[in-house]
C-alpha positions in Angstrom: -42.1 57.1 45.6 -40.4 57.4 42.2 -40.0 54.2 40.2 -36.2 54.7 40.0 -36.0 54.4 43.8 -38.2 51.3 44.1 -36.5 48.0 44.9 -36.1 45.6 41.9 -38.9 43.1 41.7 -37.9 39.5 42.4 -37.8 37.2 39.4 -40.4 34.5 39.0 -39.4 30.9 39.0 -38.6 29.7 35.5 -41.6 27.3 35.3 -44.0 30.0 36.4 -42.4 32.5 34.0 -42.6 30.1 31.1 -46.2 29.3 32.0 -47.1 33.0 32.1 -45.4 33.7 28.7 -47.2 30.7 27.1 -50.5 32.1 28.4 -49.7 35.5 27.0 -48.8 34.0 23.7 -52.1 32.1 23.7 -54.0 35.3 24.3 -52.2 37.0 21.4 -53.1 34.1 19.2 -56.7 34.3 20.4 -56.7 38.0 19.4 -55.8 37.1 15.8 -58.3 34.4 15.6 -61.0 36.7 17.0 -59.9 39.3 14.4 -60.5 36.8 11.6 -64.0 36.2 13.0 -64.6 39.9 13.1 -63.4 40.5 9.5 -65.4 37.6 8.2 -68.5 39.3 9.7 -67.9 42.6 8.0 -65.8 44.5 10.6 -63.6 47.2 9.1 -59.8 46.8 9.3 -59.2 50.3 10.7 -61.9 49.8 13.3 -60.3 46.6 14.6 -56.9 48.2 15.0 -58.5 51.4 16.5 -60.4 49.4 19.2 -57.3 47.4 20.0 -55.1 50.5 20.2 -57.6 52.2 22.5 -57.3 49.4 25.1 -53.5 49.5 24.8 -53.4 53.3 25.3 -55.6 53.1 28.4 -53.3 50.4 29.9 -50.1 52.3 29.1 -51.4 55.7 30.1 -52.4 54.2 33.4 -48.9 52.8 33.9 -47.3 56.1 33.1 -49.5 57.9 35.6 -49.1 55.3 38.3 -45.3 55.2 37.9 -45.1 59.0 37.6 -43.0 58.7 34.4 -41.8 61.8 32.6 -43.5 62.5 29.3 -40.4 64.4 28.0 -38.5 62.8 25.2 -34.7 63.0 25.1 -33.2 65.4 22.6 -33.1 64.1 19.0 -35.5 61.2 19.5 -38.9 62.7 18.6 -38.5 62.1 14.9 -37.4 58.5 15.4 -40.2 57.9 17.9 -42.8 59.1 15.3 -41.2 56.9 12.6 -41.5 53.8 14.9 -45.1 54.6 15.5 -45.8 54.9 11.8 -44.0 51.6 11.1 -46.2 49.9 13.7 -49.2 51.4 12.0 -48.1 49.7 8.7 -47.2 46.5 10.6 -50.6 46.3 12.2 -52.4 46.9 8.9 -50.3 44.4 7.1 -50.6 41.6 9.7 -54.4 42.0 10.2 -54.8 42.1 6.4 -52.8 38.9 6.1 -55.0 37.3 8.8 -58.1 38.2 6.8 -56.8 36.4 3.7 -54.8 33.3 4.7 -55.0 30.9 7.7 -54.1 32.6 10.9 -51.3 30.2 11.8 -49.6 30.8 8.4 -49.8 34.6 8.9 -48.2 34.3 12.3 -45.5 32.0 11.0 -44.7 34.6 8.4 -44.7 37.3 11.0 -42.2 35.2 13.0 -39.6 35.6 10.3 -39.0 39.1 11.8 -35.9 37.8 13.8 -34.3 36.6 10.5 -35.0 39.9 8.8 -33.7 41.9 11.8 -30.5 39.9 11.8 -30.0 40.5 8.1 -30.9 44.2 8.4 -28.5 44.7 11.3 -25.7 43.0 9.2 -26.5 45.2 6.2 -26.3 48.3 8.4 -22.9 47.5 9.8 -23.8 45.1 12.6 -22.2 41.7 13.2 -22.5 39.0 10.5 -24.7 36.1 11.4 -22.7 33.1 12.7 -22.6 29.9 10.7 -25.0 28.3 13.1 -27.5 31.2 12.9 -27.3 31.1 9.0 -28.0 27.3 9.1 -31.0 27.9 11.4 -32.3 30.6 9.1 -32.0 28.2 6.3 -34.1 25.6 8.2 -36.7 28.3 8.9 -36.9 29.3 5.3 -37.2 25.7 4.1 -40.0 25.2 6.6 -41.8 28.2 5.2 -41.6 26.8 1.7 -43.3 23.7 3.0 -45.9 25.3 5.2 -46.8 27.8 2.3 -47.1 24.8 0.0 -45.1 26.7 -2.6 -44.9 23.7 -5.0 -48.7 23.5 -5.3 -48.9 27.2 -5.9 -46.2 27.0 -8.7 -48.1 24.1 -10.3 -51.6 25.6 -10.0 -51.8 29.2 -8.6 -55.6 29.1 -8.8 -55.7 26.2 -6.4 -54.5 28.3 -3.5 -57.2 31.0 -3.9 -57.1 34.5 -5.2 -55.9 36.0 -1.9 -53.0 33.6 -1.2 -50.1 35.5 -2.8 -51.3 38.9 -1.4 -51.8 37.4 2.1 -48.3 35.9 2.1 -46.8 39.2 0.8 -48.6 41.1 3.6 -47.4 38.7 6.3 -43.8 39.1 5.1 -44.2 42.9 4.9 -45.5 43.0 8.5 -42.4 41.1 9.6 -40.0 43.4 7.7 -41.6 46.6 9.0 -41.5 45.2 12.5 -37.8 44.3 12.1 -37.1 47.9 11.0 -39.0 49.2 14.0 -37.1 47.0 16.4 -33.7 48.1 14.8 -34.6 51.8 15.3 -35.8 51.1 18.8 -32.5 49.4 19.7 -30.2 51.9 18.0 -32.0 55.2 18.1 -34.5 55.1 21.0 -32.5 53.3 23.7 -32.6 56.4 25.9 -36.4 56.5 25.8 -38.2 54.7 28.7 -40.1 51.6 27.5 -43.4 52.7 29.0 -43.3 56.1 27.4 -42.0 54.6 24.1 -44.9 52.1 24.0 -47.5 54.7 24.9 -46.4 57.1 22.2 -46.3 54.3 19.7 -49.8 53.2 20.5 -51.0 56.8 20.4 -49.5 57.2 16.9 -51.4 54.0 15.8 -54.6 55.3 17.4 -54.4 58.8 15.8 -53.4 57.3 12.5 -56.5 55.0 12.5 -58.8 57.9 13.3 -57.3 60.0 10.6 -57.4 57.2 8.0 -61.0 56.5 8.9 -62.1 60.1 8.8 -60.4 60.5 5.4 -61.9 57.3 4.0 -58.5 56.0 2.9 -59.5 52.4 3.4 -62.9 51.6 1.9 -65.0 50.0 4.5 -62.2 50.4 7.1 -64.5 51.7 9.8 -67.4 49.4 9.1 -69.2 47.9 12.1 -69.7 44.2 12.5 -72.7 42.9 10.6 -73.6 40.2 13.2 -73.4 39.3 16.8 -70.5 37.0 16.1 -68.6 39.9 14.5 -69.3 42.1 17.5 -68.1 39.3 19.8 -65.0 38.9 17.7 -64.2 42.6 17.8 -64.7 42.7 21.6 -62.6 39.5 22.0 -59.7 40.8 19.9 -59.5 44.0 22.0 -59.9 42.2 25.3 -57.4 39.5 24.5 -54.8 42.0 23.2 -55.3 44.3 26.1 -55.1 41.6 28.8 -52.0 40.0 27.1 -50.3 43.3 26.6 -51.0 44.3 30.2 -49.7 41.0 31.7 -46.6 41.0 29.6 -45.7 44.6 30.1 -46.3 44.6 33.9 -44.5 41.3 34.4 -41.5 41.8 32.1 -39.2 42.9 35.0 -39.8 39.5 36.7 -39.8 37.2 33.6 -36.1 37.0 32.8 -36.9 37.5 29.1 -33.3 36.8 28.1 -33.8 33.1 29.0 -37.5 32.7 28.6 -38.5 34.7 25.5 -38.6 31.6 23.2 -41.7 30.5 25.1 -43.6 33.3 23.2 -43.3 31.1 20.1 -46.3 29.3 21.6 -48.4 31.8 19.6 -48.4 30.0 16.3 -49.1 26.7 18.0 -52.1 28.2 19.9 -53.2 29.8 16.6 -53.1 26.4 14.9 -55.4 24.8 17.5 -57.7 27.8 17.8 -57.9 28.2 14.1 -59.1 24.6 13.8 -61.6 24.8 16.7 -63.0 28.2 15.9 -62.5 28.7 12.2 -62.2 25.2 10.8 -58.8 26.1 9.3 -56.6 23.1 8.8 -53.1 22.4 7.4 -52.0 19.2 5.7 -49.6 16.9 7.5 -46.7 18.2 5.3 -47.6 21.8 6.1 -47.6 20.9 9.8 -44.2 19.5 9.4 -43.1 22.7 7.8 -44.6 24.7 10.6 -42.7 22.6 13.1 -39.5 23.3 11.3 -40.2 27.0 11.4 -41.0 27.0 15.1 -38.0 24.8 16.0 -35.7 27.2 14.0 -37.2 30.3 15.7 -36.7 28.7 19.2 -33.1 27.8 18.3 -32.4 31.3 17.0 -33.8 32.7 20.3 -31.7 30.4 22.4 -28.5 31.1 20.4 -28.7 34.8 21.2 -28.5 33.9 24.9 -25.1 32.1 24.6 
């Protein structure tokens, strides 16, 4: 029976939906912590993204087959779809590169500035101006980032933060910006493309790009294998956690009432903070924790304000 004629799935209860979203967010955080383990043990950046993308393509390809989705793109969308795929390639490279250089939780907090960048981008491209409340919340988030990034310490003594700190921060913000652009294109140019097909084609673009970049040697050491058992486990864990989280989220979305429950996904930086401490020994100062709390509170408030 075609998916369009199937009855709509019943929504899960809100407590169950929130619990499921928190679990998915924790799996995504575990993926990033596992990636840091893999990178620390010599795993190549391209290989990590390639393995992760393979799992996602298998999941999405299976869904397309099971749901008997058409593989035909609507007229005028092919170029935009390719662009979104290439943007996600850049976002993946930038975020994993940030994870390899700065604490995982800091990289994810930077990535979570994407809603701010999307709101500003939409405004710049003719969309509605952010409300006063949204602008104030964005200010809180930016103030929190200044605290969690320990900007005063860096300004006083850049060497104290390590040689990769500034590059890692720049990569994290770049990942958020590129992701915001991809979301804008998806909302305004690819609305006619089914979500399953759009996601499959995006992941296929990432997969092919990683294979091409690896074959061309564009990233030195990008396809290096892990140099230890810990690195191999890290590589396997990042692929498994991403694949499981992606599958649960994608299959369950119709029953999760994302309009109300999406802020629960902001559990990811919290889980990354705990896992980063337990697995990697990464810690933040009490002041940085306060800043991280400001960022998370602001992001949740932004998410809730969109539902009003």
